[in-house]
Residue, then its C-alpha position, 0 to 999 in steps of 0.5 A: m458490508d460486514e465488520k471485517a470489510k469495514n475495518t480493512l477500509k479504515v486500515i486502507k484509509e490510514c495507509y493512505e493518509a500515512l503516505d500522503d502525510k509523508k509526501a508519497i507520489d501517485i497513491t493508487i488503491l486497487k480493490l482486487g477482491e475475488k481477482s486474487s487469492i493473495t490479498d483484497f487490496f493494493v496500495i501503491a505509491t511512489g517515493t522519490s529516493e531510496p531514503h524516502i521509501n525507507a521513510l514511507r515504510k517506517e511511518l506506515e509501520k508506526r501508523l498501523h501499529d497505532v491503529n493496532v495492526d501489528d501482524l505485518k510482513i515487511d519485505y524490504q531490501p535497501e537499494s531494491g527501490w521496492a518495499v512491501v508491507d503485507g497486512f494479509d487483507f491489504m498489501v502496500h507497495l512502495f516503489v522508486n519511480e523506475k521500479r514502479e514503471l518496470y513492475g507495472l502493477e497497475s497494468l498487471w492488475k488492470d481489471a481491478e477496481e481503482i478506489n478513490i480516497d474519498s469514497l472510503 
């Protein structure tokens, strides 16, 4: 595994830990790899409410900044039920439960490999 891939996995683990610390629900990591030209990994998590989604997003931004990942694109409209934190090699999707079910990213990318956090 090259250095870039190792660094990306460290960042993915940091994302997971930040979300877990803020009580995100059902955190899922999908390795898209060659299956997508958009990004290599999705991290998908559910928040309990719109304020929780916002708190998760802010915590991610802070924690990623702390590990020198500053070139993030954030897409978040209050009351949308969905926030995206795009770090190019990875994208974090934060949903309220209804939106996560509606968009079904895990089903859409069902051929992606699900990564267990303990393997990182």
